[in-house]
N, C-alpha and C positions, 0 to 999 in steps of 0.2 A: 208718553214720554214727558219728562220734565224738560222745559226750556228756560224758565226764569223762577227764581224764587226771590221773596221780599219778606223779611223777618226780622227778628232780634238776634244779634251776635251774641252767642252763649259762650263760646269758648274759641281760642285761637291756639294753633300749634304751629311749629316750624313750616309747614306745607299745606296746612287745611284749617278749615273753620267749623264751627259748629252753629248752624242757622236753625232759630226755633221759630218754626212756622205754623201757626194754628195748632199750637200743642204738640208739635212732631218736630225732633230734631233730624236735621239733615247734616250729614258729614259731606262737606265738599273740599275737594283737593283744589288748591289755587296757585298758578305758577309765581315764582319769586317776584316777578315784576308787579303783580296783583296785590301780593301780601305786603310789598313796601307802601302801597297806599293804604293799607289796612293797619299798620303799625301804631298809628297815633289815634285809631278810633277805638273807643272805650267799650268794654263788655256792656251789655244792656242796651246800646244803640241800635236803631234802624240801619238795616243794610239789604241791599237788593243786589243780586247777581244775575247775569245770563249765563245759562249752563249749557255745557255739552254733556249728553247723556251717553255712557259708554256701556256697553252690554254685549258679549259674543258668547258662543258656546264655549270657547276656551275661559272666557271671564265672565261666568255666570252671576257673579254678585255685581250688581249695577256700580258703576262709579260715576260721580258727578264732579265734572270739572268747572270751576266758575270764574267768570270775566265782569269787570266793570261795564263794560260796554259791548254793545251788539257786534260791533266792528271787530272788536278783539276775537270774539266767538268766531267770526266768518273768517279772520286771518287764521285762527287755529284750524279750522276745518281744511283749508288750502295748505297749511304746514304739514299735516299728517297725510296729505295726498303723495308727499315725496317718499319714494321708495325707502323703505327700512325705518321709517319714522312713524311710530304708532302713537296713540294718545298718552299713554304714560311716560314715553321717553320724550315726547313733546313738552308735557308739563313740566320735566325737570330741566329741558333745556332752554326754556324762556325765561333767562335770568335778566334780560333786557326789554325796556318797553318795546311794544310792537312797532311804533314808528321808527325806532333805530333800527330794528332788524329789517323791516321793510325796505329802508334807504339803503341799507347793506347789500341786499338782494338786489334792487335796481341798479347800484352801482358796481355790481360784482366784486364786492369786498369779502373775498373768502376769509381773508385773515380775521375779520370781525367775527364772521360766523363761526370762526373756530374757537372763539372764546365762550360760546354757549356750551353748556354742560353736555357732555356725551357727544358732541359733533366734532369729527376729525375733517382732515384735509379731504378727503373723498365725497363724504358726506356733505360738507359746504358747498362743493362744486355741483352735487346733484340737487341742492337745495335751488341754487343759481339757475341751472338749467331747466328746473321744473317750474319756477315761480316768477323768473323775471319777466317784466313786462305786464304783470298782474298787480304789483305792489302799489302803483302811485296813490290809491285811495288810502291805504293804511299807512302810508308815509306822513300822511297828513293828520294823522290823529295827534290832539293836542295832549300832552302828558297831564296838564292840571286837571282835565275833563276826569280822570280818575278818582278826583275827590269831589269835585263840584258839578251839579248838574247843569247841563247846557241850557242855554236859552231856547225857548220854542222858535221853530222855523216859521216862515211865513205859512200860511196854508197850502195844503198839497194842491199843486197844478201840473198840468201836463206839459207845460212849457220845460224845455230841456234845462234851462238855467236854475228854474225854481226846483227841479228835481235834485240836481246836484248840490243847490245851496241847503236844501232840505236834509239831506245825508250829511254835509259838513256841520250843520248845526247839531242836529238830533243824535247822530251817531259817532261824529267824530270829535265833537266838544269845541267847536268855533262858535265865536259870537256871530249873531245874523249879520251884522254891518260888515266884519271883515270877511265872512264868507262872501259876501255880494261882491265886495271889492276883489277878491280873489277870482271868482268866476268872471266878473267884468273884464278884469285885465287879461284872462285867459282867451276868451272870446274875441278881444280885440286883437290878441298875437296873431289867432289863427280862427277868423269868422266861418270856416268852412267846417267847423265840426259839427258832427250829425249825431253822435251818440252821448250817452252819459259817461261811459268807459273813456271815450276819448276825450272828454272834457276834463275828466278826473287826472288823466295823464298830462294833460297841458296844465292844469292847475299845479300840480306836482312839480312839473319841470321849472314852472315859474318861481315857485317857492325854493327848489333846490339851488337856483341861480342866486336868489335873494339870500340864501342861507350862506353860500360860497363868499 
């Protein structure tokens, strides 16, 4: 199964790209929010994408769906866990950055979710019911990271804060110093945090207050 591709951008269409990897051309579907980050990228330039690989008995021809960040692919996998949202519908629906959609889910903003292609009132509420409480990490994705590589995080460690700082920098696009400040502030607000998931939620809550 293909999970990551890196090669030369050979062609761009409205909803897909052709990526040349070791003399093989891979057609990769990309959501609108990903395509926006590629609009200014010239043909022939190097491009890397995290891939969601989709193939079923009803869809025997493999479909590759591409994302700039591993965290965006992880969000996609959660998004398609919602009843009645399959991979192809999800690709068309994701017209806004993942961080914006994640924030809308966490704040129960069904009106925003209805702006996604193919998402009506009923489905918007299903999305919230299924995913609320799981989106804090994805709401922290920096939009700029879709274009620029993130700084390397400090070396992996078992320490809780280092785990979260590592994800914030390597997967979510934050600079190492700002990630550490975010994590330290979250731990100061709630010193009893014991899991990465809880720490992500506390970081998100702090950033949501700052944005407000």
